[in-house]
C-alpha positions in Angstrom: 67.3 -64.2 -24.2 69.1 -64.2 -20.9 68.7 -68.3 -20.1 70.4 -67.9 -16.6 70.0 -70.7 -13.9 73.3 -69.2 -12.3 71.2 -67.6 -9.4 69.0 -70.9 -9.3 69.8 -74.2 -10.0 69.3 -76.1 -13.2 65.5 -76.9 -13.0 64.7 -75.8 -16.7 63.9 -71.9 -16.4 66.9 -71.6 -18.9 64.5 -73.2 -21.6 61.9 -70.5 -21.3 63.0 -68.0 -23.8 63.4 -70.7 -26.4 60.0 -72.3 -25.7 58.3 -68.7 -25.5 60.0 -67.9 -29.1 58.7 -71.3 -30.3 55.0 -70.2 -29.4 55.5 -67.3 -31.9 55.9 -64.8 -28.9 58.3 -62.5 -31.2 56.0 -62.7 -33.9 52.8 -61.9 -32.1 54.7 -58.9 -30.6 56.2 -58.0 -34.0 59.3 -58.1 -32.1 63.0 -58.5 -33.1 65.4 -61.2 -31.5 68.3 -59.3 -31.1 70.6 -61.4 -28.8 71.3 -64.6 -26.6 73.4 -64.5 -24.1 74.9 -67.8 -22.8 76.1 -68.3 -19.1 79.4 -69.5 -17.6 79.2 -72.9 -16.4 76.6 -73.5 -13.3 78.3 -74.7 -10.0 76.3 -76.3 -7.2 79.2 -74.8 -4.7 78.8 -71.8 -2.6 81.4 -69.1 -3.1 83.1 -68.7 0.6 83.2 -65.0 0.6 79.6 -64.2 -0.5 78.0 -67.5 0.6 76.3 -67.3 -3.0 76.2 -69.7 -5.6 78.1 -68.6 -8.9 78.7 -65.2 -7.2 81.9 -64.5 -9.4 80.0 -65.7 -12.6 77.1 -63.3 -12.0 79.4 -60.6 -11.4 80.9 -61.2 -14.7 77.8 -61.9 -16.7 75.8 -59.3 -15.4 77.5 -56.3 -17.4 77.3 -58.1 -20.8 73.3 -58.4 -20.3 73.4 -54.8 -19.3 75.4 -54.1 -22.7 72.7 -56.2 -24.5 69.9 -54.1 -23.2 71.7 -50.7 -23.6 72.3 -51.8 -27.2 68.2 -52.2 -27.9 67.9 -48.9 -26.1 70.6 -47.2 -28.0 68.7 -48.4 -31.1 65.6 -46.8 -29.9 64.2 -50.3 -29.2 61.8 -51.3 -26.1 64.1 -54.2 -24.3 62.1 -57.4 -23.5 64.5 -59.8 -21.7 63.5 -63.6 -21.2 65.3 -65.6 -18.4 66.2 -67.5 -16.7 66.1 -66.8 -13.1 65.6 -63.7 -10.8 69.0 -62.7 -10.6 68.9 -61.6 -14.4 67.3 -58.1 -13.3 70.6 -57.0 -12.0 71.5 -56.8 -15.6 68.9 -54.4 -16.8 69.2 -52.6 -13.8 72.8 -51.9 -14.3 72.0 -50.9 -18.2 69.5 -48.0 -16.9 71.9 -46.9 -13.7 74.3 -46.2 -16.6 72.0 -44.1 -18.3 70.3 -42.3 -15.1 67.9 -42.7 -12.4 65.2 -45.3 -13.0 62.7 -47.1 -11.0 61.9 -50.8 -10.8 58.5 -52.6 -10.6 59.3 -55.8 -8.9 56.0 -58.0 -9.6 57.4 -61.5 -7.9 55.8 -64.1 -5.6 58.8 -63.6 -3.3 60.0 -60.4 -1.9 63.8 -62.0 -2.7 65.3 -60.3 -0.1 67.2 -62.7 1.7 70.8 -62.0 3.3 73.5 -64.8 2.1 74.0 -65.6 5.8 70.5 -67.0 6.4 69.5 -68.2 2.6 69.0 -71.6 2.9 70.6 -72.4 -0.7 72.9 -69.7 -1.2 70.6 -68.9 -4.6 71.0 -65.0 -5.8 67.4 -65.4 -7.1 66.1 -65.4 -3.5 68.3 -62.2 -3.0 68.1 -60.4 -6.1 66.0 -57.4 -5.2 68.3 -57.1 -2.0 71.5 -57.1 -4.5 69.7 -54.5 -6.8 69.2 -52.0 -3.9 72.8 -52.7 -2.2 72.0 -55.3 0.4 74.7 -58.0 0.4 78.2 -58.6 -0.6 80.1 -56.0 -2.7 80.7 -58.2 -5.6 76.8 -58.4 -6.2 75.7 -54.8 -5.1 78.3 -52.8 -6.5 78.8 -53.8 -9.7 80.9 -51.7 -12.0 81.2 -49.5 -8.8 77.6 -48.3 -9.6 75.8 -49.6 -6.6 73.1 -49.6 -5.6 71.5 -50.3 -8.7 68.2 -48.8 -7.9 67.4 -46.6 -4.8 65.2 -48.1 -2.1 62.8 -45.0 -2.6 62.5 -45.9 -6.4 61.0 -49.7 -6.1 57.4 -51.2 -5.9 57.5 -54.9 -4.5 54.3 -56.1 -5.7 52.3 -59.2 -5.4 54.9 -61.0 -2.8 53.0 -63.5 -0.7 56.0 -65.4 1.2 55.9 -63.8 4.5 55.7 -67.4 6.5 58.6 -68.6 4.7 60.6 -65.3 5.0 59.8 -65.5 9.0 60.6 -69.4 9.1 64.3 -68.6 7.6 64.7 -65.1 9.0 65.0 -63.1 5.9 65.7 -59.3 6.7 62.2 -57.1 5.9 62.1 -55.1 3.3 63.1 -51.4 3.7 60.6 -49.0 4.9 61.4 -46.6 1.8 60.3 -49.7 -0.5 56.8 -49.4 -1.4 55.6 -52.9 -0.9 52.3 -54.1 -1.8 51.9 -57.8 -0.8 49.2 -60.1 -2.1 47.1 -59.4 1.1 47.1 -55.7 0.7 46.5 -56.0 -3.0 43.4 -58.2 -2.3 42.7 -55.6 0.5 42.7 -52.6 -1.6 41.7 -54.1 -5.1 44.0 -55.0 -8.0 43.1 -51.5 -10.0 44.0 -49.4 -7.0 47.3 -51.1 -6.3 48.4 -50.9 -9.4 47.4 -47.4 -9.9 49.4 -46.6 -6.9 52.5 -48.6 -8.0 52.5 -46.8 -11.2 52.1 -43.5 -9.8 54.9 -43.9 -7.8 57.3 -44.9 -10.3 56.1 -42.1 -12.7 57.4 -39.3 -10.6 59.3 -36.7 -12.2 62.8 -37.3 -10.6 62.7 -40.8 -12.3 64.0 -41.2 -16.1 61.4 -44.4 -16.3 61.2 -47.5 -14.7 62.0 -51.5 -15.4 59.2 -54.0 -15.0 60.5 -57.6 -13.4 57.9 -60.1 -13.5 58.4 -63.6 -11.7 56.2 -66.4 -13.3 55.4 -67.4 -9.7 53.5 -64.4 -9.4 50.9 -66.5 -10.8 48.4 -68.9 -8.8 50.8 -72.0 -8.1 47.7 -74.1 -9.8 48.9 -72.3 -13.4 
Protein backbone atom coordinates (compact mmCIF):
# COMPACT_ATOMS: atom_id res chain seq x y z
CA UNK A 1 0.00 0.00 0.00
CA UNK A 2 1.47 3.31 -1.13
CA UNK A 3 -1.21 5.88 -0.22
CA UNK A 4 0.74 8.95 -1.32
CA UNK A 5 -0.80 12.25 -2.38
CA UNK A 6 2.56 14.04 -2.27
CA UNK A 7 2.60 14.33 -6.04
CA UNK A 8 -0.97 15.53 -6.39
CA UNK A 9 -3.29 16.95 -3.73
CA UNK A 10 -5.55 15.53 -1.02
CA UNK A 11 -8.37 14.43 -3.31
CA UNK A 12 -9.00 11.01 -1.77
CA UNK A 13 -6.71 8.91 -3.96
CA UNK A 14 -4.81 7.98 -0.81
CA UNK A 15 -7.85 5.91 0.23
CA UNK A 16 -7.66 3.67 -2.82
CA UNK A 17 -5.49 0.90 -1.31
CA UNK A 18 -7.70 0.57 1.76
CA UNK A 19 -10.91 0.52 -0.29
CA UNK A 20 -9.60 -2.06 -2.75
CA UNK A 21 -8.55 -4.31 0.09
CA UNK A 22 -11.95 -3.85 1.73
CA UNK A 23 -13.50 -5.04 -1.52
CA UNK A 24 -11.49 -8.27 -1.24
CA UNK A 25 -8.73 -7.56 -3.75
CA UNK A 26 -6.04 -9.42 -1.79
CA UNK A 27 -8.28 -12.43 -1.19
CA UNK A 28 -9.35 -12.65 -4.81
CA UNK A 29 -5.73 -12.47 -5.97
CA UNK A 30 -4.60 -14.84 -3.22
CA UNK A 31 -2.18 -12.08 -2.28
CA UNK A 32 -0.44 -11.18 0.93
CA UNK A 33 -0.46 -7.61 2.20
CA UNK A 34 3.14 -7.05 3.24
CA UNK A 35 3.46 -3.34 3.97
CA UNK A 36 1.76 0.03 4.21
CA UNK A 37 3.98 3.07 3.82
CA UNK A 38 2.64 6.27 5.28
CA UNK A 39 3.99 9.44 3.72
CA UNK A 40 5.36 12.64 5.24
CA UNK A 41 2.85 15.46 5.72
CA UNK A 42 1.52 17.10 2.58
CA UNK A 43 2.42 20.71 1.87
CA UNK A 44 0.59 22.92 -0.65
CA UNK A 45 3.67 25.14 -1.08
CA UNK A 46 5.89 24.67 -4.13
CA UNK A 47 9.54 23.98 -3.46
CA UNK A 48 11.34 27.09 -4.78
CA UNK A 49 14.31 25.17 -6.18
CA UNK A 50 12.44 22.47 -8.11
CA UNK A 51 9.08 24.26 -8.64
CA UNK A 52 7.50 21.00 -7.49
CA UNK A 53 5.15 20.33 -4.61
CA UNK A 54 6.62 18.19 -1.81
CA UNK A 55 9.83 17.59 -3.76
CA UNK A 56 11.96 16.88 -0.69
CA UNK A 57 9.32 14.57 0.78
CA UNK A 58 9.00 12.60 -2.47
CA UNK A 59 12.79 12.26 -2.72
CA UNK A 60 12.96 10.97 0.86
CA UNK A 61 9.95 8.64 0.61
CA UNK A 62 10.74 7.06 -2.77
CA UNK A 63 13.68 4.95 -1.49
CA UNK A 64 11.43 3.61 1.28
CA UNK A 65 8.90 2.44 -1.29
CA UNK A 66 11.76 0.98 -3.32
CA UNK A 67 12.90 -0.96 -0.24
CA UNK A 68 9.39 -2.37 0.24
CA UNK A 69 9.20 -3.48 -3.40
CA UNK A 70 12.68 -4.98 -3.15
CA UNK A 71 11.66 -6.97 -0.09
CA UNK A 72 8.84 -8.60 -2.07
CA UNK A 73 11.16 -9.36 -4.98
CA UNK A 74 13.82 -10.77 -2.66
CA UNK A 75 11.26 -13.15 -1.18
CA UNK A 76 10.31 -14.42 -4.64
CA UNK A 77 7.02 -12.55 -4.68
CA UNK A 78 5.28 -10.44 -7.31
CA UNK A 79 4.91 -6.83 -6.14
CA UNK A 80 1.57 -5.09 -6.62
CA UNK A 81 1.74 -1.46 -5.50
CA UNK A 82 -1.55 0.28 -4.72
CA UNK A 83 -1.51 4.09 -4.87
CA UNK A 84 -1.83 6.92 -4.36
CA UNK A 85 -0.82 9.38 -7.05
CA UNK A 86 1.37 8.67 -10.06
CA UNK A 87 4.59 9.89 -8.46
CA UNK A 88 4.74 6.52 -6.70
CA UNK A 89 6.05 4.99 -9.95
CA UNK A 90 9.47 6.32 -8.95
CA UNK A 91 9.65 3.83 -6.06
CA UNK A 92 9.29 0.60 -8.05
CA UNK A 93 11.50 1.93 -10.83
CA UNK A 94 14.20 2.74 -8.27
CA UNK A 95 13.90 -0.77 -6.84
CA UNK A 96 14.34 -2.24 -10.31
CA UNK A 97 17.18 0.10 -11.29
CA UNK A 98 19.10 -1.23 -8.30
CA UNK A 99 18.76 -4.74 -9.77
CA UNK A 100 19.45 -4.26 -13.47
CA UNK A 101 17.92 -2.90 -16.64
CA UNK A 102 14.14 -2.89 -16.61
CA UNK A 103 11.48 -1.35 -18.81
CA UNK A 104 8.25 0.49 -18.05
CA UNK A 105 4.79 0.00 -19.55
CA UNK A 106 3.16 3.32 -18.73
CA UNK A 107 -0.62 3.02 -19.15
CA UNK A 108 -2.07 6.43 -18.37
CA UNK A 109 -4.63 8.89 -19.66
CA UNK A 110 -1.91 11.55 -19.55
CA UNK A 111 1.66 11.49 -20.79
CA UNK A 112 2.87 12.95 -17.45
CA UNK A 113 5.86 14.60 -19.11
CA UNK A 114 5.55 18.22 -18.01
CA UNK A 115 8.57 20.28 -17.02
CA UNK A 116 8.22 22.11 -13.66
CA UNK A 117 8.47 25.60 -15.12
CA UNK A 118 5.24 25.21 -17.13
CA UNK A 119 3.38 22.75 -14.92
CA UNK A 120 0.32 24.74 -13.84
CA UNK A 121 0.10 23.15 -10.38
CA UNK A 122 3.61 21.91 -9.63
CA UNK A 123 2.34 18.38 -9.17
CA UNK A 124 4.84 15.56 -9.58
CA UNK A 125 1.97 13.33 -10.72
CA UNK A 126 1.98 15.34 -13.97
CA UNK A 127 5.75 14.93 -14.36
CA UNK A 128 6.46 11.42 -13.11
CA UNK A 129 7.34 9.87 -16.48
CA UNK A 130 9.66 12.80 -17.15
CA UNK A 131 11.33 12.34 -13.77
CA UNK A 132 11.67 8.56 -14.22
CA UNK A 133 13.44 9.05 -17.55
CA UNK A 134 15.78 11.75 -16.26
CA UNK A 135 14.01 14.94 -17.33
CA UNK A 136 13.66 17.47 -14.52
CA UNK A 137 15.37 18.59 -11.32
CA UNK A 138 18.25 16.44 -10.08
CA UNK A 139 16.55 15.92 -6.72
CA UNK A 140 13.80 13.90 -8.40
CA UNK A 141 15.55 12.49 -11.46
CA UNK A 142 18.75 11.22 -9.86
CA UNK A 143 17.56 9.59 -6.65
CA UNK A 144 20.41 7.65 -5.00
CA UNK A 145 22.57 8.81 -7.91
CA UNK A 146 20.89 6.19 -10.12
CA UNK A 147 19.15 8.43 -12.64
CA UNK A 148 17.61 7.95 -15.03
CA UNK A 149 15.57 5.23 -13.35
CA UNK A 150 14.56 3.89 -16.76
CA UNK A 151 15.99 4.55 -20.21
CA UNK A 152 13.77 6.35 -22.70
CA UNK A 153 14.19 3.48 -25.16
CA UNK A 154 12.85 1.06 -22.54
CA UNK A 155 9.53 2.89 -22.04
CA UNK A 156 6.17 2.40 -23.71
CA UNK A 157 3.64 5.20 -23.10
CA UNK A 158 0.22 3.70 -23.80
CA UNK A 159 -3.25 5.17 -24.11
CA UNK A 160 -2.66 8.83 -23.25
CA UNK A 161 -5.26 11.26 -24.60
CA UNK A 162 -4.18 14.70 -23.39
CA UNK A 163 -2.61 16.17 -26.54
CA UNK A 164 -4.79 19.29 -26.40
CA UNK A 165 -3.95 19.90 -22.75
CA UNK A 166 -0.24 19.40 -23.39
CA UNK A 167 -0.37 22.00 -26.15
CA UNK A 168 -2.36 24.43 -24.01
CA UNK A 169 0.13 24.42 -21.14
CA UNK A 170 3.31 23.89 -23.15
CA UNK A 171 4.33 20.43 -21.99
CA UNK A 172 7.58 19.19 -23.47
CA UNK A 173 6.97 16.42 -26.03
CA UNK A 174 7.78 12.80 -25.39
CA UNK A 175 11.31 11.98 -26.62
CA UNK A 176 11.39 10.03 -29.89
CA UNK A 177 13.05 7.09 -28.14
CA UNK A 178 9.92 6.44 -26.05
CA UNK A 179 7.51 4.11 -27.82
CA UNK A 180 4.30 6.15 -27.80
CA UNK A 181 0.84 4.75 -28.42
CA UNK A 182 -1.62 7.55 -27.76
CA UNK A 183 -5.33 6.72 -27.65
CA UNK A 184 -5.98 7.70 -31.30
CA UNK A 185 -3.14 5.39 -32.37
CA UNK A 186 -4.45 2.53 -30.25
CA UNK A 187 -7.88 2.93 -31.81
CA UNK A 188 -6.47 3.20 -35.33
CA UNK A 189 -4.35 0.03 -35.23
CA UNK A 190 -6.54 -1.86 -32.77
CA UNK A 191 -6.04 -2.68 -29.10
CA UNK A 192 -4.70 -6.18 -29.75
CA UNK A 193 -2.08 -5.05 -32.24
CA UNK A 194 -1.08 -2.08 -30.08
CA UNK A 195 -0.72 -4.22 -26.98
CA UNK A 196 1.27 -6.85 -28.88
CA UNK A 197 3.71 -4.20 -30.15
CA UNK A 198 4.08 -2.72 -26.68
CA UNK A 199 4.79 -6.05 -25.00
CA UNK A 200 7.15 -7.12 -27.76
CA UNK A 201 9.19 -3.96 -27.24
CA UNK A 202 9.45 -4.63 -23.50
CA UNK A 203 10.33 -8.30 -23.87
CA UNK A 204 13.60 -7.62 -25.66
CA UNK A 205 16.55 -9.75 -24.58
CA UNK A 206 18.49 -6.79 -23.16
CA UNK A 207 15.80 -6.10 -20.56
CA UNK A 208 15.57 -7.99 -17.28
CA UNK A 209 11.82 -7.40 -17.15
CA UNK A 210 9.43 -4.47 -16.94
CA UNK A 211 7.07 -2.73 -14.53
CA UNK A 212 3.46 -1.97 -15.41
CA UNK A 213 2.09 1.40 -14.27
CA UNK A 214 -1.67 1.87 -14.56
CA UNK A 215 -3.42 5.14 -13.79
CA UNK A 216 -7.17 4.72 -13.36
CA UNK A 217 -7.70 7.76 -15.59
CA UNK A 218 -6.94 5.55 -18.59
CA UNK A 219 -10.54 4.44 -18.20
CA UNK A 220 -13.40 6.31 -19.84
CA UNK A 221 -14.37 9.37 -17.81
CA UNK A 222 -17.89 8.01 -17.42
CA UNK A 223 -16.43 5.11 -15.43
